[in-house]
C-alpha positions in Angstrom: 137.7 -62.7 56.8 134.2 -63.5 55.7 131.8 -60.6 55.3 128.5 -59.6 56.7 125.2 -59.3 54.7 122.3 -57.2 55.9 118.9 -57.7 54.2 116.3 -55.0 54.6 119.1 -52.5 55.1 117.0 -49.5 54.0 114.6 -50.0 56.9 114.6 -48.2 60.2 116.7 -50.8 62.1 118.7 -51.9 59.0 120.1 -48.5 58.1 121.4 -47.9 61.6 122.7 -51.4 62.1 124.6 -51.2 58.8 126.2 -47.9 59.8 127.3 -49.3 63.2 128.7 -52.6 61.8 130.6 -50.7 59.2 132.1 -48.5 61.9 133.2 -51.6 63.8 134.3 -53.9 61.0 135.1 -51.5 58.1 132.8 -50.4 55.2 134.2 -53.1 52.9 133.2 -55.9 55.2 129.5 -55.1 55.4 127.3 -55.6 52.4 123.9 -53.8 52.6 121.0 -55.1 50.6 117.3 -54.2 50.0 114.7 -54.4 47.3 114.6 -50.6 47.5 117.2 -48.1 46.3 119.9 -47.4 48.8 119.8 -44.4 51.1 122.7 -42.0 50.9 123.9 -43.2 54.3 124.4 -46.7 52.8 126.5 -45.7 49.8 129.8 -45.7 51.6 130.0 -49.4 51.2 128.8 -52.2 48.9 125.1 -52.5 48.2 123.1 -55.2 46.4 119.5 -55.3 45.3 117.9 -58.4 46.8 114.3 -59.7 46.9 114.5 -62.1 49.8 111.9 -64.3 48.3 114.4 -65.0 45.5 116.6 -67.7 47.0 118.9 -67.9 44.0 119.6 -64.1 44.2 120.5 -64.4 47.9 122.9 -67.3 47.2 124.4 -65.3 44.3 125.2 -62.4 46.6 126.5 -64.6 49.4 128.9 -66.4 47.0 130.0 -63.1 45.3 131.0 -61.4 48.5 132.1 -64.4 50.6 129.4 -63.8 53.2 129.7 -65.6 56.6 127.1 -63.8 58.7 123.6 -62.6 57.7 121.4 -60.1 59.5 118.1 -60.9 57.9 115.8 -57.9 58.6 113.6 -57.8 55.5 109.9 -58.0 56.6 106.5 -56.4 56.4 105.6 -54.7 59.7 102.5 -55.1 61.8 100.0 -52.4 60.6 101.1 -52.8 57.0 100.9 -56.6 57.2 97.2 -56.4 58.2 96.4 -54.7 54.9 98.1 -57.4 52.8 97.9 -60.7 54.6 99.1 -63.1 51.9 102.0 -61.0 50.8 103.0 -60.4 54.5 103.1 -64.1 55.2 105.0 -65.0 52.0 107.6 -62.3 52.5 108.1 -62.9 56.2 108.2 -66.7 56.0 109.8 -67.4 52.6 112.6 -64.8 53.2 113.5 -66.4 56.5 113.3 -70.0 55.2 115.5 -69.1 52.3 118.2 -67.7 54.6 118.0 -70.6 57.0 118.3 -73.1 54.2 121.2 -71.3 52.7 122.9 -71.1 56.1 122.5 -74.9 56.5 123.8 -75.8 53.1 126.7 -73.3 53.0 127.5 -73.7 56.7 127.3 -69.9 57.3 128.9 -68.8 60.6 125.9 -67.0 62.2 122.4 -65.7 61.4 120.4 -63.0 63.1 116.6 -62.7 62.6 114.3 -60.2 64.4 111.2 -61.3 66.3 108.9 -59.0 68.1 106.7 -58.5 71.2 103.9 -59.2 68.6 104.3 -62.9 69.4 102.3 -62.3 72.6 98.6 -62.1 72.7 95.9 -60.9 75.1 96.3 -63.9 77.3 99.9 -63.2 78.1 100.6 -61.3 81.4 100.5 -57.6 80.5 103.1 -56.4 83.0 106.7 -57.7 82.9 105.7 -60.4 80.4 108.1 -63.3 81.0 110.2 -65.1 78.4 108.1 -68.2 78.6 104.6 -66.6 78.5 102.0 -68.1 76.3 102.4 -66.9 72.7 99.0 -66.6 71.0 99.4 -63.6 68.6 96.3 -61.9 67.1 98.0 -60.3 64.0 99.5 -61.6 60.8 102.8 -60.1 61.8 102.7 -61.8 65.2 101.8 -65.1 63.7 104.7 -64.9 61.2 107.1 -64.0 64.0 106.0 -66.9 66.2 106.3 -69.3 63.3 109.7 -67.8 62.5 110.9 -68.3 66.1 110.1 -72.0 65.8 111.8 -72.3 62.5 114.9 -70.8 64.0 114.9 -73.2 66.9 114.3 -76.1 64.5 117.2 -75.2 62.2 119.5 -74.9 65.2 118.3 -78.1 66.8 118.2 -80.2 63.6 121.1 -78.8 61.6 123.2 -76.8 64.0 122.6 -73.4 62.3 123.7 -70.7 64.8 120.7 -68.5 64.4 119.9 -65.9 67.1 117.0 -63.6 67.6 115.5 -60.8 69.7 111.9 -60.0 70.4 112.1 -56.3 69.8 109.7 -53.8 71.4 108.8 -50.7 69.5 112.0 -49.1 68.0 112.5 -45.4 68.0 115.2 -43.6 65.9 115.8 -40.3 64.1 117.6 -41.6 61.0 114.7 -43.2 59.2 111.0 -42.5 58.9 108.4 -44.9 60.3 107.9 -48.1 58.3 104.3 -49.2 59.0 104.5 -50.5 62.6 102.0 -50.0 65.4 104.6 -48.4 67.7 105.7 -46.0 64.9 103.7 -43.1 66.5 106.6 -42.8 68.9 108.9 -41.9 66.0 106.4 -39.6 64.1 105.6 -37.6 67.3 109.1 -36.3 67.5 109.1 -35.2 63.9 105.9 -33.3 64.4 107.3 -31.6 67.6 110.5 -30.4 65.9 108.5 -29.0 63.0 106.2 -27.1 65.4 103.2 -29.1 64.5 100.6 -30.7 66.7 100.4 -34.5 66.7 97.3 -36.7 66.2 97.9 -40.0 67.9 96.3 -43.2 66.5 96.4 -44.8 70.0 94.6 -43.9 73.2 96.6 -41.7 75.6 97.1 -44.4 78.2 98.1 -47.3 75.9 101.5 -48.2 77.4 103.8 -50.3 75.2 107.4 -51.5 75.5 109.8 -49.3 73.5 113.6 -49.1 72.9 115.8 -46.3 71.5 117.6 -47.3 68.3 121.1 -47.0 69.8 120.1 -49.6 72.4 118.5 -51.9 69.8 121.7 -51.8 67.6 123.9 -52.5 70.6 121.6 -55.3 71.9 121.7 -56.9 68.4 125.4 -56.8 68.1 126.0 -57.9 71.7 123.8 -61.0 71.1 125.6 -61.8 67.9 129.0 -61.5 69.5 128.2 -63.5 72.6 129.9 -67.0 72.8 127.6 -69.8 71.6 127.7 -71.5 75.0 126.1 -68.4 76.5 123.0 -68.6 74.2 120.3 -70.6 76.1 117.3 -69.5 74.0 117.1 -70.4 70.3 113.6 -69.2 69.7 114.0 -65.5 70.5 115.1 -63.5 73.6 112.8 -61.0 75.3 114.6 -57.7 75.3 113.4 -54.6 77.2 114.4 -51.0 77.7 111.5 -48.6 78.5 107.7 -48.6 78.5 105.5 -45.5 78.2 102.1 -44.3 76.9 101.4 -41.6 74.3 100.5 -39.3 77.2 103.9 -39.9 78.9 106.0 -39.4 75.7 104.0 -36.2 75.0 104.8 -34.9 78.5 108.5 -35.6 78.0 108.5 -33.7 74.7 106.5 -30.8 76.3 109.3 -30.3 78.8 111.6 -29.5 75.9 109.3 -28.1 73.2 107.2 -25.2 74.4 103.6 -25.3 73.2 103.6 -28.9 71.8 100.1 -30.3 71.5 98.8 -33.8 71.1 95.3 -35.1 70.3 94.0 -38.6 70.2 92.0 -40.4 67.4 92.4 -44.2 67.9 92.1 -46.3 64.8 92.5 -50.0 63.9 96.0 -50.0 65.4 94.5 -49.6 68.8 93.3 -53.2 68.8 96.8 -54.4 67.8 98.3 -52.4 70.7 95.8 -53.8 73.1 96.9 -57.3 72.4 100.5 -56.6 73.3 102.3 -56.3 76.7 102.7 -53.1 78.6 106.2 -54.1 79.7 108.7 -57.0 79.2 110.8 -59.2 81.6 114.1 -59.8 79.9 116.0 -61.6 82.7 117.4 -64.3 80.4 119.0 -61.7 78.2 120.5 -60.0 81.2 121.8 -63.3 82.6 123.1 -64.9 79.4 124.8 -62.0 77.7 124.7 -59.1 80.1 122.1 -57.0 78.4 121.4 -53.6 79.8 119.9 -50.5 78.0 121.5 -47.1 78.2 118.5 -44.8 77.5 115.4 -44.0 79.5 112.5 -41.8 78.2 114.0 -38.5 79.2 117.5 -39.2 77.7 116.0 -40.6 74.5 113.7 -37.6 74.1 116.6 -35.2 74.5 118.7 -37.1 71.9 115.9 -37.5 69.4 115.0 -33.8 69.5 118.6 -32.7 69.3 119.3 -34.8 66.2 116.1 -34.0 64.4 116.7 -30.3 64.9 120.0 -30.8 63.2 118.3 -32.7 60.3 115.5 -30.2 59.6 116.3 -26.9 57.9 113.8 -24.0 58.0 110.9 -24.8 55.7 111.2 -28.6 55.9 
């Protein structure tokens, strides 16, 4: 049986996806990789250091471990990318093109690559943004994701590479700290609440954005990858949706469970990024093609986040 390789495994999505795939397939079947040192949660299986801009290194690891499927997650996220434009473009594009080229040459079984709601710009419909809405991104991250979607479709159309993708909304989980995304306030706010601290939000209180709990994101990713090829009608990237809320709404949900929680608002440069993105997403093709359905709403996600973060933090943390 060929193994699975995950790049960017130390990231917020990568760490949880690695854990779930190891549960399903066995720790010895899933090779985690990152340019960073592995987290303790990733040390129950094989780990390789990979700079995804180094194609020879990727090939070396694929050959060494008999890899058949790659989840290529390594990337620079939206807010961080705006601070280092050239590096963000190089990392996000060269890494993907390296993986696609290797998949073509080695005839790998299947590739996953994450896109984002950042592909949409201010001219896309704000509410229930459809799959085929105009994509005119206003950020380096969004531009790289839009270009990546087209490269994925090209390699499938031209060379038959079975590459699949999701346009993730903001992802929220308790197992990793925020990684430089515009939606990361919705992770940090729970950490502050559990520690008994007030939270200063870098977005305006009514800035609604599409979001998804990490458990749903992991399941959506694996469900897409396990769907039969004939069910996949979109080879750019699928819209995928779960919940949408504003900072004011998430704060209200937390206040129901954390007495005395306080939030203040001090919008910064990330507000302009959020303003260019949709309020909510229409993911009808994902529902139709591979039966996508989220399990968590705002209330159930808040309860699970707070419960797990309380278990993580000991007094004095």
